[in-house]
C-alpha positions as CSV (number, residue, x, y, z in Angstrom):
1,M,-10.2,-16.5,-2.6
2,E,-8.6,-19.0,-0.3
3,F,-9.1,-19.1,3.6
4,H,-5.9,-20.1,5.3
5,S,-5.0,-20.8,8.9
6,I,-1.7,-19.2,10.1
7,A,-1.6,-19.8,13.8
8,N,-4.3,-20.2,16.6
9,N,-7.1,-17.9,15.8
10,I,-5.2,-16.1,13.0
11,Y,-6.0,-16.4,9.4
12,Y,-6.1,-14.7,6.1
13,F,-8.0,-14.8,2.7
14,K,-5.6,-15.3,-0.1
15,G,-6.4,-13.5,-3.2
16,S,-5.1,-10.7,-5.5
17,V,-5.5,-8.6,-2.4
18,N,-5.1,-10.5,1.0
19,I,-7.4,-9.8,3.9
20,G,-6.4,-10.9,7.2
21,Y,-8.7,-12.2,10.1
22,V,-8.1,-12.5,13.7
23,Q,-10.5,-13.9,16.2
24,F,-9.9,-12.4,19.7
25,S,-12.7,-14.3,21.5
26,P,-15.8,-16.3,20.9
27,N,-17.8,-13.0,20.3
28,E,-15.0,-10.7,18.8
29,G,-13.1,-10.8,15.4
30,M,-11.4,-8.4,13.2
31,L,-10.7,-8.2,9.6
32,I,-7.6,-6.5,8.4
33,D,-8.5,-4.7,5.2
34,A,-11.5,-5.2,3.1
35,G,-10.5,-6.1,-0.6
36,L,-11.2,-4.3,-3.7
37,E,-14.9,-4.6,-4.1
38,E,-18.3,-5.8,-2.9
39,Q,-17.9,-9.3,-4.4
40,A,-14.7,-9.9,-2.3
41,M,-16.4,-9.0,0.8
42,K,-19.5,-11.3,0.1
43,K,-17.0,-14.2,-0.1
44,V,-15.4,-13.2,3.1
45,L,-18.7,-12.8,5.0
46,K,-19.9,-16.2,3.6
47,T,-16.7,-18.0,4.9
48,L,-17.1,-16.5,8.3
49,N,-20.6,-17.2,8.6
50,D,-20.1,-20.8,7.4
51,K,-17.4,-21.4,10.1
52,E,-19.4,-19.4,12.8
53,F,-16.5,-16.8,13.3
54,P,-17.5,-13.4,14.7
55,L,-17.0,-10.2,12.9
56,T,-17.0,-7.0,15.0
57,H,-14.0,-4.9,13.9
58,L,-12.3,-3.8,10.8
59,F,-8.8,-2.4,10.6
60,I,-7.9,-0.7,7.3
61,T,-4.1,-0.6,6.7
62,H,-4.1,2.2,4.3
63,A,-6.4,4.2,1.9
64,H,-5.9,2.6,-1.4
65,A,-9.1,1.4,-3.0
66,D,-7.9,-2.2,-3.6
67,H,-7.7,-2.5,0.4
68,Y,-10.9,-0.8,1.4
69,G,-13.3,-1.3,-1.7
70,G,-15.2,-3.9,0.2
71,A,-15.7,-1.8,3.4
72,A,-18.8,0.0,2.5
73,Y,-20.6,-3.0,1.6
74,L,-19.6,-4.5,4.9
75,Q,-20.7,-1.5,7.0
76,G,-24.0,-1.6,5.1
77,K,-24.6,-5.2,6.1
78,Q,-23.6,-5.2,9.9
79,K,-22.3,-2.9,12.7
80,V,-18.5,-3.2,12.5
81,Y,-16.1,-1.0,14.7
82,T,-13.7,0.5,12.1
83,I,-10.1,1.6,12.9
84,A,-7.6,3.4,10.4
85,P,-4.4,5.4,10.9
86,K,-4.7,9.1,10.7
87,F,-4.5,10.8,7.2
88,E,-5.4,7.6,5.7
89,A,-8.7,8.0,7.5
90,A,-9.2,11.3,5.8
91,I,-8.9,9.6,2.4
92,L,-11.0,6.8,3.4
93,Q,-13.9,9.2,4.4
94,E,-13.4,11.4,1.4
95,P,-12.1,8.8,-1.3
96,M,-12.1,11.5,-4.2
97,L,-8.7,12.8,-2.5
98,E,-7.1,9.8,-4.0
99,P,-7.6,10.6,-7.8
100,L,-7.3,14.4,-6.8
101,Y,-3.7,14.1,-5.7
102,L,-2.7,11.8,-8.5
103,F,-4.0,14.3,-11.1
104,H,-2.2,17.1,-9.3
105,G,-5.3,18.8,-7.6
106,V,-7.3,19.1,-10.9
107,K,-11.0,17.7,-10.3
108,P,-10.8,14.3,-11.9
109,I,-13.2,13.6,-14.6
110,Q,-15.4,10.5,-14.4
111,E,-13.0,8.1,-16.4
112,W,-10.3,8.7,-13.7
113,R,-12.6,7.9,-10.9
114,N,-12.6,4.2,-11.3
115,K,-12.9,1.4,-8.7
116,F,-9.1,1.1,-8.6
117,L,-8.5,4.7,-7.6
118,E,-11.7,5.6,-5.6
119,A,-14.0,3.3,-3.5
120,K,-17.0,4.2,-1.7
121,P,-16.7,6.2,1.8
122,V,-16.0,4.4,4.9
123,N,-17.1,5.4,8.4
124,I,-14.3,5.3,10.7
125,D,-14.8,5.0,14.5
126,L,-11.3,5.2,15.8
127,I,-8.5,7.1,14.1
128,L,-4.9,6.1,15.3
129,E,-2.3,8.9,15.4
130,E,0.6,6.8,16.6
131,E,1.7,3.2,16.3
132,G,1.4,1.0,19.4
133,E,-1.0,-1.1,21.3
134,V,-4.6,-1.0,20.5
135,K,-7.3,-2.1,23.0
136,E,-10.9,-1.7,22.3
137,G,-13.6,-3.8,23.9
138,G,-12.1,-7.4,24.2
139,I,-9.6,-7.0,21.4
140,Q,-5.8,-6.0,21.8
141,F,-3.2,-5.9,19.0
142,R,-0.2,-3.8,18.0
143,T,0.0,-1.5,15.0
144,V,3.3,-0.8,13.3
145,S,3.9,2.3,11.3
146,L,5.0,1.3,7.8
147,P,4.9,4.3,5.5
148,G,6.4,4.6,1.9
149,H,3.8,2.8,-0.2
150,S,1.2,5.1,1.4
151,Y,1.5,8.2,3.5
152,R,0.6,6.7,6.9
153,Q,0.3,3.0,6.2
154,F,0.1,0.8,9.4
155,G,0.8,-2.8,9.6
156,V,-0.9,-5.0,12.4
157,M,0.8,-7.4,14.8
158,A,-1.4,-10.2,16.0
159,E,0.5,-12.3,18.5
160,D,3.7,-12.7,16.5
161,I,2.3,-12.6,13.1
162,L,2.8,-9.4,11.0
163,F,0.1,-8.3,8.5
164,A,2.4,-5.9,6.6
165,A,-0.1,-4.4,4.2
166,D,1.8,-3.1,1.1
167,A,5.1,-2.4,2.9
168,Y,6.4,-5.2,0.9
169,F,5.2,-7.6,-1.8
170,G,5.6,-11.2,-2.8
171,V,8.6,-11.9,-4.9
172,E,6.6,-12.6,-8.1
173,I,4.4,-9.4,-7.4
174,I,7.3,-7.0,-6.9
175,H,8.9,-8.0,-10.2
176,K,5.7,-7.9,-12.1
177,H,5.1,-4.3,-11.2
178,G,8.5,-3.2,-12.6
179,I,8.4,0.1,-11.0
180,P,6.4,-0.4,-7.6
181,Y,3.9,2.2,-6.6
182,I,5.3,4.3,-3.8
183,V,5.0,7.9,-2.5
184,D,8.4,7.9,-0.6
185,A,11.4,5.9,-1.5
186,K,13.2,6.7,1.8
187,Q,10.4,5.7,4.0
188,T,9.8,2.6,1.8
189,L,13.4,1.4,2.5
190,E,13.1,2.4,6.2
191,S,9.9,0.4,6.6
192,L,11.5,-2.7,5.1
193,E,14.5,-2.4,7.4
194,K,12.0,-2.2,10.3
195,I,10.2,-5.3,9.3
196,K,13.4,-7.1,9.4
197,N,13.9,-6.4,13.1
198,L,10.4,-7.0,14.2
199,P,9.9,-10.2,16.5
200,C,7.8,-12.0,14.0
201,A,7.1,-15.8,13.5
202,G,5.7,-14.9,9.9
203,A,4.4,-12.3,7.7
204,V,1.5,-11.7,5.4
205,P,2.0,-9.1,2.5
206,G,-0.8,-7.2,1.0
207,H,-0.2,-9.0,-2.3
208,G,1.6,-12.4,-2.1
209,S,1.8,-15.4,0.3
210,Y,2.3,-15.8,4.0
211,E,5.8,-16.8,4.8
212,E,7.4,-17.8,8.1
213,N,10.9,-17.2,6.4
214,F,10.0,-13.9,4.8
215,L,13.5,-12.1,5.0
216,P,14.6,-13.2,1.6
217,T,11.3,-11.6,0.3
218,I,12.0,-8.5,2.2
219,E,15.6,-8.4,0.6
220,E,14.2,-8.9,-2.9
221,N,12.0,-5.9,-2.4
222,V,14.9,-3.9,-1.2
223,Q,16.8,-4.9,-4.3
224,V,14.0,-4.1,-6.5
225,H,13.7,-0.6,-5.2
226,V,17.5,0.1,-5.2
227,Q,17.6,-1.0,-9.0
228,V,14.7,1.3,-9.8
229,E,16.6,4.2,-8.1
230,T,19.8,3.3,-9.8
231,L,18.1,3.1,-13.2
232,L,16.6,6.6,-12.7
233,F,19.9,8.1,-11.5
234,S,21.6,6.6,-14.6
235,L,19.0,8.1,-17.2
236,V,19.3,11.3,-15.5
237,S,23.1,11.3,-15.6
238,Q,23.1,10.4,-19.4
239,E,21.4,13.8,-20.0
240,K,24.1,16.6,-19.5
241,N,21.3,19.2,-20.0
242,G,18.9,17.5,-17.9
243,I,15.8,15.5,-18.9
244,P,12.0,16.4,-18.8
245,L,10.3,14.8,-15.9
246,E,7.7,13.2,-18.3
247,Q,10.4,12.0,-20.7
248,L,12.2,10.4,-17.7
249,V,9.0,8.4,-16.8
250,T,8.6,7.2,-20.5
251,K,12.2,6.1,-20.5
252,A,12.1,4.4,-17.2
253,C,8.9,2.5,-18.1
254,T,10.4,1.5,-21.4
255,E,13.6,0.2,-19.8
256,K,11.4,-1.9,-17.5
257,R,9.4,-3.2,-20.4
258,I,6.3,-1.6,-19.1
259,T,3.4,-0.7,-21.3
260,I,1.1,2.0,-20.0
261,R,-2.3,1.5,-21.2
262,N,-4.4,4.4,-19.7
263,V,-4.1,7.8,-18.2
264,P,-4.7,6.7,-14.6
265,S,-1.8,3.9,-14.8
266,Y,0.3,6.8,-16.3
267,M,-0.2,8.8,-13.2
268,L,0.5,6.0,-10.9
269,F,3.9,5.5,-12.5
270,R,4.6,9.3,-12.5
271,T,4.0,9.4,-9.0
272,A,6.2,6.4,-8.2
273,V,9.2,7.8,-10.5
274,T,8.9,11.1,-8.5
275,A,8.9,9.3,-5.2
276,Y,12.4,7.7,-6.2
277,L,13.6,11.2,-7.5
278,T,12.6,12.9,-4.2
279,K,15.0,10.5,-2.4
280,L,17.7,11.3,-4.9
281,I,17.0,15.0,-4.3
282,Q,17.1,14.6,-0.5
283,E,20.5,13.0,-1.0
284,G,21.9,16.0,-3.3
285,R,22.4,13.7,-6.1
286,V,19.8,15.2,-8.6
287,Q,17.7,18.4,-8.9
288,L,14.5,19.7,-10.3
289,I,14.8,22.8,-12.2
290,V,12.6,24.7,-14.7
291,R,14.3,25.8,-17.9
292,N,12.3,27.1,-21.1
293,N,9.0,26.3,-19.3
294,Q,9.9,22.6,-18.8
295,L,10.5,20.8,-15.7
296,L,13.8,19.1,-15.9
297,V,15.6,16.6,-13.7
298,V,19.4,17.2,-13.8
299,S,22.3,15.4,-12.1
300,S,23.7,17.6,-9.2
301,S,27.2,16.7,-10.5
302,E,26.7,18.5,-13.8
């Protein structure tokens, strides 16, 4: 994990999951997200302590375990005022909700409750209902609503630097995923368009590298999402009698050369595929129907 300076008093820890840091004053500083696990947070704390940077606040952009897994360790070590968006905060405080919704409301068995899907609970001091300016103590920053990858994901604007969370990914990462994890395809694309119009001097994705000229990366993300949507519509259109949803997941992953290796991963891809389908349903291009006790996806043109 590498500690990089972006601008005056604005930094980020570059790793498999990025963590932002903003120093607001000699006595107040804020982390943006907390990494996957305790080890990541230990490295963060050591770096901040070595540099004598203050840590008084934590902002969690969204409730995916890789972005808040180190928060419980941090809260156990010191007092840190923790802020999160509404709805995401509910999951942060009751982390079993994530495997619960991925597995259709069935109480998840232990094998499905791994560190990638369920971190330790986090205490939230301030729940944000709307995007906008946040003032707490001596800190001041702006939040930006960027849903799509998660239900109520917020990015953070510190000065003119955007910490975009998982609203977009670095180019290498977005292609590596094949089918990116999202919960709402329409909102995902809207958030990408929103980022294009923000007055930013640079941006940090949740996974990838800080870029001043980040617009080509945003465009690459848009293209990947459009390609996945196009692929799914094509696969559905080829089946005149419709295609079972589970079979569509299999075909889409095969087309993208994705090998699903375990049940939780399957559920993540199934959720993402369904999110793209939801956009196609909203646009009247496909339908979900039940026939012979099977859930089928059918083209609306048939």
